[in-house]
C-alpha positions in Angstrom: -67.7 -122.0 -49.4 -67.7 -122.1 -45.6 -67.6 -118.7 -44.0 -64.3 -117.5 -42.6 -64.0 -118.0 -38.9 -60.9 -115.9 -37.9 -58.7 -116.8 -35.0 -55.5 -115.3 -33.6 -52.3 -117.1 -34.3 -50.8 -118.9 -31.3 -48.6 -116.8 -29.1 -49.9 -113.4 -30.4 -49.8 -110.7 -27.7 -52.4 -108.1 -28.5 -50.8 -105.6 -26.1 -47.8 -105.5 -28.3 -49.8 -104.4 -31.4 -50.8 -100.8 -32.3 -54.5 -101.4 -31.9 -57.2 -99.0 -30.8 -59.4 -100.1 -27.8 -62.2 -101.0 -30.2 -59.9 -103.1 -32.4 -58.5 -104.9 -29.3 -62.1 -105.7 -28.3 -62.8 -107.2 -31.6 -59.5 -109.2 -31.6 -60.4 -110.6 -28.2 -63.5 -112.1 -29.6 -61.8 -114.2 -32.4 -62.1 -117.8 -31.3 -62.0 -119.7 -34.6 -65.6 -120.8 -34.1 -67.4 -117.5 -35.0 -67.8 -116.0 -38.5 -67.9 -112.3 -39.3 -71.6 -112.1 -38.9 -71.4 -113.7 -35.4 -68.5 -111.4 -34.4 -70.6 -108.4 -35.5 -73.5 -109.6 -33.2 -71.2 -110.2 -30.3 -69.4 -106.9 -30.5 -72.3 -104.7 -31.7 -70.2 -103.4 -34.5 -71.2 -103.3 -38.2 -69.7 -106.0 -40.4 -67.8 -103.4 -42.4 -65.9 -102.3 -39.3 -65.1 -105.9 -38.4 -63.6 -106.3 -41.9 -61.4 -103.3 -41.4 -60.1 -104.6 -38.1 -59.4 -108.1 -39.6 -57.4 -106.5 -42.4 -55.3 -104.7 -39.9 -54.7 -107.9 -37.9 -53.8 -109.8 -41.0 -51.3 -107.0 -42.0 -49.7 -107.3 -38.5 -49.5 -111.1 -38.9 -51.8 -111.7 -35.9 -54.5 -113.5 -38.0 -54.1 -115.7 -41.1 -56.5 -115.2 -43.9 -57.6 -118.5 -45.7 -55.6 -118.9 -49.0 -58.9 -119.4 -50.9 -60.3 -116.2 -49.4 -58.0 -113.4 -50.5 -60.4 -110.7 -49.5 -63.8 -111.2 -48.0 -66.8 -109.2 -49.3 -67.1 -107.6 -45.8 -63.5 -106.5 -45.9 -63.9 -105.1 -49.5 -67.0 -103.3 -48.6 -65.2 -101.8 -45.6 -62.4 -100.5 -47.7 -63.9 -97.0 -47.8 -64.8 -96.9 -44.1 -63.4 -93.8 -42.4 -61.9 -93.4 -38.9 -65.0 -91.6 -37.8 -67.2 -94.6 -38.8 -65.1 -97.1 -36.9 -64.9 -94.9 -33.9 -61.1 -95.0 -34.0 -59.5 -92.6 -31.5 -57.2 -90.0 -33.0 -53.5 -90.3 -32.5 -51.6 -87.5 -30.7 -50.8 -85.9 -34.1 -54.4 -86.1 -35.3 -56.1 -84.6 -32.2 -55.3 -81.0 -33.1 -56.5 -81.5 -36.7 -59.7 -83.2 -35.5 -60.7 -80.5 -33.0 -61.7 -77.7 -35.5 -63.7 -80.1 -37.5 -65.6 -81.2 -34.4 -66.2 -77.6 -33.5 -68.1 -77.1 -36.8 -70.1 -80.3 -36.6 -73.8 -80.6 -37.0 -76.3 -79.1 -34.6 -75.2 -80.4 -31.1 -78.8 -80.6 -30.1 -79.7 -83.2 -32.8 -79.6 -86.9 -31.9 -76.2 -88.5 -32.5 -76.4 -91.0 -35.4 -73.1 -92.6 -34.3 -73.8 -93.6 -30.7 -71.2 -95.6 -28.9 -71.1 -99.1 -30.2 -71.5 -102.2 -28.0 -72.8 -100.1 -25.1 -75.1 -102.9 -23.8 -72.3 -105.4 -23.8 -69.9 -103.1 -21.9 -72.6 -102.2 -19.4 -73.4 -105.8 -18.7 -69.7 -106.6 -18.3 -69.4 -103.9 -15.6 -72.6 -104.9 -13.8 -71.8 -108.6 -13.7 -68.1 -108.5 -13.0 -66.3 -105.3 -12.3 -68.9 -103.7 -10.0 -68.1 -106.1 -7.2 -64.5 -104.9 -7.0 -63.6 -102.3 -4.4 -63.2 -98.7 -5.6 -59.5 -98.9 -5.1 -59.3 -102.1 -7.2 -61.4 -100.6 -10.0 -59.2 -97.4 -10.0 -56.0 -99.5 -10.2 -57.5 -101.7 -12.9 -58.6 -98.7 -14.9 -55.0 -97.4 -15.4 -53.9 -100.4 -17.4 -57.1 -102.1 -18.6 -57.7 -103.2 -22.1 -61.1 -104.0 -23.7 -63.6 -105.3 -22.8 -62.7 -104.1 -19.2 -61.6 -100.7 -20.5 -64.9 -99.8 -22.0 -66.9 -101.5 -19.2 -65.2 -99.2 -16.6 -66.7 -96.2 -18.4 -69.9 -97.1 -16.5 -68.3 -96.7 -13.1 -70.1 -94.1 -11.0 -67.0 -92.8 -9.2 -65.1 -89.8 -10.6 -61.9 -91.2 -9.3 -62.2 -94.3 -11.6 -62.9 -92.0 -14.5 -59.7 -90.0 -13.7 -57.8 -93.3 -13.6 -59.2 -94.3 -17.0 -57.9 -91.0 -18.4 -54.4 -92.1 -17.4 -54.7 -95.2 -19.6 -53.0 -94.7 -22.9 -55.6 -97.0 -24.6 -58.5 -94.6 -23.6 -59.9 -93.1 -26.8 -62.9 -91.5 -28.4 -65.0 -94.7 -28.0 -64.5 -94.7 -24.3 -64.8 -90.9 -24.0 -68.3 -91.0 -25.6 -69.3 -93.8 -23.2 -68.2 -91.7 -20.2 -69.9 -88.6 -21.6 -73.2 -90.4 -22.1 -73.3 -92.5 -18.9 -71.2 -91.0 -16.1 -73.2 -89.3 -13.4 -70.9 -86.9 -11.5 -70.0 -83.4 -12.6 -66.4 -84.0 -11.4 -66.0 -87.0 -13.8 -67.3 -85.0 -16.7 -65.1 -82.1 -15.9 -62.1 -84.5 -15.9 -63.1 -85.9 -19.2 -63.3 -82.4 -20.8 -59.9 -81.4 -19.4 -58.6 -83.3 -22.5 -59.1 -80.9 -25.4 -59.3 -83.7 -28.0 -62.3 -85.2 -26.2 -64.0 -81.9 -25.4 -63.9 -80.9 -29.1 -65.4 -84.2 -30.4 -68.9 -83.8 -31.7 -70.0 -87.2 -30.3 -68.8 -86.4 -26.8 -70.5 -83.0 -26.9 -73.8 -84.4 -27.9 -73.7 -87.1 -25.2 -72.8 -84.5 -22.6 -75.8 -82.3 -23.6 -78.1 -85.3 -22.8 -76.3 -86.0 -19.5 -78.3 -84.5 -16.6 -75.0 -84.0 -14.7 -73.6 -81.5 -17.2 -72.9 -78.4 -15.1 -73.7 -74.9 -16.2 -70.0 -74.0 -16.0 -69.0 -76.9 -18.3 -71.9 -76.0 -20.7 -70.6 -72.4 -20.8 -67.1 -73.6 -21.5 -68.1 -75.9 -24.3 -70.8 -73.8 -26.0 -70.3 -70.2 -24.7 -68.6 -69.2 -27.9 -71.3 -70.6 -30.2 -73.5 -68.2 -32.1 -76.9 -67.2 -30.6 -78.8 -69.3 -33.2 -77.0 -72.5 -32.0 -77.6 -71.6 -28.4 -81.3 -71.0 -29.1 -81.5 -74.5 -30.5 -80.1 -75.9 -27.3 -82.5 -73.9 -25.2 -85.6 -75.3 -26.9 -84.4 -78.8 -27.7 -86.7 -81.6 -26.6 -83.7 -84.0 -26.2 -82.0 -82.1 -23.4 -82.8 -82.3 -19.7 -84.7 -79.3 -18.3 -81.8 -78.1 -16.2 -79.5 -78.0 -19.2 -82.1 -76.1 -21.3 -82.4 -73.6 -18.4 -78.7 -73.1 -18.4 -78.7 -72.8 -22.2 -81.4 -70.0 -21.9 -79.1 -68.0 -19.6 -76.3 -68.6 -22.0 -78.4 -67.3 -24.9 -79.3 -64.2 -23.0 -75.7 -63.5 -22.1 -74.5 -64.1 -25.7 -77.3 -62.1 -27.3 -76.6 -59.1 -25.1 -72.9 -59.1 -26.3 -73.4 -60.2 -29.9 -73.1 -57.9 -32.9 -76.1 -56.7 -34.9 -75.8 -59.3 -37.7 -75.8 -62.2 -35.2 -78.8 -60.8 -33.4 -80.8 -60.4 -36.6 -79.8 -63.9 -37.6 -81.3 -65.6 -34.6 -84.4 -63.4 -34.6 -85.2 -64.0 -38.3 -84.2 -67.6 -38.6 -86.2 -68.6 -35.5 -89.1 -66.5 -36.8 -89.0 -64.5 -33.6 -89.4 -67.6 -31.3 -86.2 -66.7 -29.5 -87.7 -63.4 -28.3 -89.8 -65.1 -25.6 -86.4 -66.1 -24.0 -84.9 -62.6 -24.4 -87.5 -60.5 -22.4 -85.9 -57.4 -21.1 -82.8 -57.6 -23.3 -82.7 -54.4 -25.5 -81.3 -54.1 -29.0 -79.2 -51.3 -30.4 -80.0 -49.0 -33.3 -78.1 -51.0 -35.9 -80.0 -54.2 -35.1 -83.3 -52.3 -35.4 -82.1 -50.8 -38.7 -81.2 -54.2 -40.1 -84.6 -55.6 -39.1 -86.3 -52.7 -40.7 -84.4 -53.3 -44.0 -86.3 -56.5 -44.6 -89.7 -57.5 -46.0 -91.8 -59.9 -43.9 -94.4 -62.3 -45.0 -94.7 -64.6 -42.0 -97.7 -64.2 -39.7 -95.9 -66.1 -37.0 -92.9 -63.7 -37.2 -95.0 -60.6 -36.9 -97.0 -62.1 -34.0 -93.8 -62.9 -32.1 -92.4 -59.4 -32.7 -95.7 -57.8 -31.5 -95.3 -59.7 -28.2 -91.7 -58.6 -27.8 -91.8 -55.7 -25.3 -88.4 -54.5 -26.3 -89.3 -54.1 -30.0 -88.2 -50.6 -31.1 -90.9 -48.2 -32.3 -89.3 -47.9 -35.7 -89.6 -51.7 -36.2 -93.3 -51.6 -35.2 -93.8 -48.8 -37.8 -92.0 -50.9 -40.4 -94.2 -53.9 -39.7 -97.3 -51.8 -40.0 -96.3 -51.1 -43.6 -96.0 -54.8 -44.5 -98.6 -56.2 -47.0 -99.3 -59.2 -44.6 -100.2 -56.7 -41.9 -102.3 -54.5 -44.2 -104.3 -57.6 -45.2 -104.8 -58.7 -41.6 -106.7 -56.4 -39.3 -106.0 -58.7 -36.2 -102.3 -58.4 -36.9 -102.5 -54.6 -37.2 -104.5 -54.4 -34.0 -102.0 -56.5 -32.2 -99.1 -54.3 -33.3 -101.0 -51.1 -32.4 -101.4 -52.4 -28.9 -97.6 -52.7 -28.5 -96.2 -50.3 -25.8 -93.9 -48.7 -28.5 -96.7 -48.2 -31.0 -97.1 -44.6 -30.1 -93.4 -44.1 -31.0 -94.3 -45.8 -34.3 -97.2 -43.5 -34.9 -95.1 -40.5 -34.4 -92.8 -41.6 -37.2 
């Protein structure tokens, strides 16, 4: 059986259909000569996502499915595809529900497995066509553009064009992630994050972290409320620009100084004391010291890092000297006894 090569019905106006920008982009590539595999290659989207879009277009009467092909394998496979997998932008009613979920997403310093789709196509469209327009023309176009121009304009270097894009009702999470990853002015990124639904999205946040134009103020706004352990991961991530890691280190120091004892112990223990090199001069209270002293330690690295921590309380040094791992290792014991607070430990 010949593969289905979908085409829009004559007279169909895509602007009148309730399509997301990504769905509109796929619909614009239906020429009747390209099958699902070809459409997937042209758009950069997985075949499963193409099947979902085609099902929607068929339901709206914009595309006719062959009578001998009630449901293509691609469409059936895509039946369980979620909105997050297709990159569908949340509707106004969904934005508030999506935000808390994005807040608790995976480690923001980890690579994003769901990078913006079709990025190379959109960039090429901008470079070969839209870039030649004047800034005023691009800003005017951005307010009412549909894909592929809508996504292509996300590569514009001017903050004013990004602000115009944000006025476009078709601008969704797909475009927000493109802007977060590729825009190169702090003003444009600030404008993007003025929309709470975009600022709360995990994909947008991960892209922003890798963007060298992320300002310390915006970093604090987006991640200042995160726990110290998460901020430590940002401060040492190999995926982030150095200036962002520097700002994250300052954020960590500020957060740690104000955190409760349980949070302080969490980041110290789970990082095996690695965080302490970034917290030089930041003291801990008695409760934090008491919680650290209530634990048994068997990690050489942890003890070594604590022995290098100038703010380590004397009672913690004394507790470490009693650990089996220290008793069996003369070098570790010697290192602890050289600590400035070891005298306090001896007096105990």
